[in-house]
PLY file of the C-alpha trace (Angstrom):
ply
format ascii 1.0
element vertex 201
property float x
property float y
property float z
element edge 200
property int vertex1
property int vertex2
end_header
15.31 12.83 7.91
13.89 14.84 5.04
10.35 16.20 4.81
10.41 18.58 1.84
12.18 19.50 -1.37
13.75 22.88 -2.11
11.30 25.49 -0.83
12.65 28.11 -3.24
11.85 25.96 -6.27
8.70 24.99 -8.15
8.88 21.21 -7.75
6.48 19.12 -5.66
6.45 15.36 -5.17
3.56 12.92 -5.08
4.32 9.82 -3.02
2.34 6.60 -2.69
2.68 4.26 0.30
1.78 0.64 1.15
1.81 -0.92 -2.34
2.20 -2.45 -4.73
-1.38 -3.64 -5.12
-2.24 -5.80 -8.16
-5.42 -3.85 -8.91
-4.95 -0.31 -7.66
-1.29 0.36 -8.43
-1.63 -0.33 -12.18
-4.74 1.87 -12.30
-2.88 4.70 -10.58
0.08 4.22 -12.93
-2.30 4.47 -15.90
-3.67 7.75 -14.56
-0.23 9.19 -13.84
0.82 8.31 -17.40
-2.29 9.98 -18.81
-1.54 13.12 -16.80
2.18 13.08 -17.64
3.24 13.04 -13.99
5.95 11.14 -12.12
5.77 10.02 -8.49
7.64 8.07 -5.81
6.30 4.76 -4.51
7.27 3.51 -1.04
6.79 -0.25 -1.27
6.15 -2.87 1.39
8.79 -5.57 0.95
6.50 -8.59 1.05
4.20 -6.98 -1.52
7.14 -6.12 -3.78
8.29 -9.75 -3.63
4.82 -10.90 -4.66
4.44 -8.36 -7.49
7.91 -7.70 -8.95
6.37 -7.03 -12.37
4.53 -4.01 -10.94
7.72 -2.77 -9.28
9.55 -2.92 -12.60
6.67 -1.20 -14.37
6.85 1.65 -11.85
10.53 2.11 -12.64
10.16 1.61 -16.40
7.65 4.46 -16.49
10.07 6.91 -14.87
8.88 6.82 -11.28
11.06 6.23 -8.21
10.73 3.55 -5.55
11.67 3.32 -1.90
11.16 0.71 0.79
8.49 0.92 3.47
9.51 -1.93 5.81
8.89 -5.60 5.05
5.47 -6.19 6.61
4.35 -2.70 7.71
4.26 -3.18 11.50
3.38 -0.43 13.94
6.98 0.58 14.74
6.25 1.74 18.29
5.16 -1.83 19.12
8.36 -3.46 17.83
11.59 -3.78 19.81
14.89 -2.72 18.29
16.25 -6.00 16.89
13.05 -7.05 15.11
12.66 -3.51 13.77
16.19 -3.58 12.32
15.32 -6.86 10.60
12.03 -5.38 9.31
13.75 -2.42 7.72
16.67 -4.42 6.32
14.42 -7.13 4.86
12.08 -4.55 3.40
14.94 -2.89 1.58
16.34 -6.23 0.35
12.99 -7.40 -0.99
12.31 -4.14 -2.81
15.83 -4.18 -4.27
15.38 -7.76 -5.47
12.14 -6.82 -7.21
13.60 -3.61 -8.62
16.92 -5.21 -9.61
18.79 -2.14 -8.42
19.84 -0.40 -5.17
16.94 1.28 -3.37
18.16 3.63 -0.62
14.93 5.63 -0.26
12.78 4.71 2.73
9.71 5.79 4.62
8.91 4.35 8.07
5.42 2.89 8.49
2.95 5.64 9.44
5.87 8.08 9.43
6.73 7.02 12.97
10.25 7.78 14.15
11.58 7.22 17.66
15.02 6.27 19.00
14.65 2.61 17.98
13.39 3.64 14.57
16.32 5.98 14.02
18.77 3.22 14.95
16.97 0.72 12.70
17.06 3.11 9.75
20.76 3.71 10.27
21.39 -0.05 10.43
19.46 -0.55 7.19
21.48 2.26 5.56
18.42 3.93 4.15
17.63 7.54 3.27
14.38 8.36 5.12
11.70 10.66 3.74
8.53 11.84 5.42
6.02 14.34 3.96
4.66 17.85 4.34
1.01 17.32 3.33
-1.31 14.46 4.27
-4.71 14.97 2.59
-6.10 11.92 4.37
-6.71 9.60 1.44
-6.32 6.69 3.90
-9.60 7.56 5.63
-12.55 5.20 5.06
-15.13 6.55 2.59
-13.09 9.65 1.78
-14.13 11.39 -1.46
-11.86 12.57 -4.26
-12.87 16.20 -3.77
-11.97 15.96 -0.07
-8.52 14.69 -0.98
-7.99 17.57 -3.40
-9.25 20.06 -0.81
-6.61 18.71 1.58
-3.95 20.14 -0.73
-5.22 23.72 -0.61
-1.89 24.93 0.77
0.26 23.16 -1.84
3.46 25.06 -2.66
6.92 24.47 -4.03
8.91 21.88 -2.11
5.91 19.98 -0.75
5.88 16.20 -0.49
2.35 14.78 -0.65
1.34 11.55 1.12
-1.01 9.30 -0.85
-1.65 5.54 -0.92
-1.92 3.02 -3.75
-2.75 0.34 -1.15
-3.61 0.36 2.55
-1.96 -1.74 5.24
-3.96 -2.03 8.46
-7.02 -0.10 7.22
-9.33 1.54 9.72
-12.25 -0.05 7.86
-12.54 -2.39 4.84
-13.80 0.46 2.67
-10.38 2.12 2.92
-8.89 -0.70 0.83
-10.57 0.78 -2.25
-8.17 3.29 -3.80
-10.63 4.61 -6.38
-10.96 7.98 -4.65
-7.20 8.48 -4.68
-7.07 7.70 -8.39
-10.03 9.97 -9.05
-8.37 12.81 -7.12
-5.24 12.83 -9.28
-6.57 15.09 -12.08
-7.66 17.64 -9.48
-4.32 17.47 -7.68
-2.38 17.88 -10.91
-4.64 20.68 -12.07
-4.17 22.54 -8.79
-0.39 22.23 -9.03
-0.29 23.41 -12.63
-2.50 26.41 -11.84
0.24 27.39 -9.38
2.98 26.77 -11.96
4.37 23.82 -10.04
6.12 20.82 -11.57
6.22 17.21 -10.37
9.45 15.43 -9.49
10.63 12.28 -7.80
12.47 11.97 -4.51
16.14 11.12 -4.54
0 1
1 2
2 3
3 4
4 5
5 6
6 7
7 8
8 9
9 10
10 11
11 12
12 13
13 14
14 15
15 16
16 17
17 18
18 19
19 20
20 21
21 22
22 23
23 24
24 25
25 26
26 27
27 28
28 29
29 30
30 31
31 32
32 33
33 34
34 35
35 36
36 37
37 38
38 39
39 40
40 41
41 42
42 43
43 44
44 45
45 46
46 47
47 48
48 49
49 50
50 51
51 52
52 53
53 54
54 55
55 56
56 57
57 58
58 59
59 60
60 61
61 62
62 63
63 64
64 65
65 66
66 67
67 68
68 69
69 70
70 71
71 72
72 73
73 74
74 75
75 76
76 77
77 78
78 79
79 80
80 81
81 82
82 83
83 84
84 85
85 86
86 87
87 88
88 89
89 90
90 91
91 92
92 93
93 94
94 95
95 96
96 97
97 98
98 99
99 100
100 101
101 102
102 103
103 104
104 105
105 106
106 107
107 108
108 109
109 110
110 111
111 112
112 113
113 114
114 115
115 116
116 117
117 118
118 119
119 120
120 121
121 122
122 123
123 124
124 125
125 126
126 127
127 128
128 129
129 130
130 131
131 132
132 133
133 134
134 135
135 136
136 137
137 138
138 139
139 140
140 141
141 142
142 143
143 144
144 145
145 146
146 147
147 148
148 149
149 150
150 151
151 152
152 153
153 154
154 155
155 156
156 157
157 158
158 159
159 160
160 161
161 162
162 163
163 164
164 165
165 166
166 167
167 168
168 169
169 170
170 171
171 172
172 173
173 174
174 175
175 176
176 177
177 178
178 179
179 180
180 181
181 182
182 183
183 184
184 185
185 186
186 187
187 188
188 189
189 190
190 191
191 192
192 193
193 194
194 195
195 196
196 197
197 198
198 199
199 200
């Protein structure tokens, strides 16, 4: 289970969970392209199956993808066998959309327990968590609050962001405009600290 990149280096990773979303993911991809930054997208299997064109755009533009279960359940509420099926199906559906092997994985809400560890092993995935959560999933969060949540950003960090939201706390959290608007500030902060952006692998 990995949380961070090389702490002695100058690379950080932006990661986006819960997509792809037909409106917000393309807008975030546009902004990443404008900024010249790559990221890693952890995709929900059923969403990837519905929007394979977005999955392929993510890859075509130099980003990485991982799976994020098939339907984004709350893992602590799911027994072992259904959880194994969730993680396997999620990987299969993302791989079908991507047209390539996709070993990267992030468990929903970053939750890992004994059943989750067994399910990840059964799905033969490479799990990644994160080091910084600036809370972009919160309802009505502002872009400046998201950027402020990265005040401690340093080499090796993996940042949790969202291009969609599964199980939002409120309907307003479905709008990813604040996350998109925060990207210039995040990138500017990293570059002030002489940090580069990379993808997970």
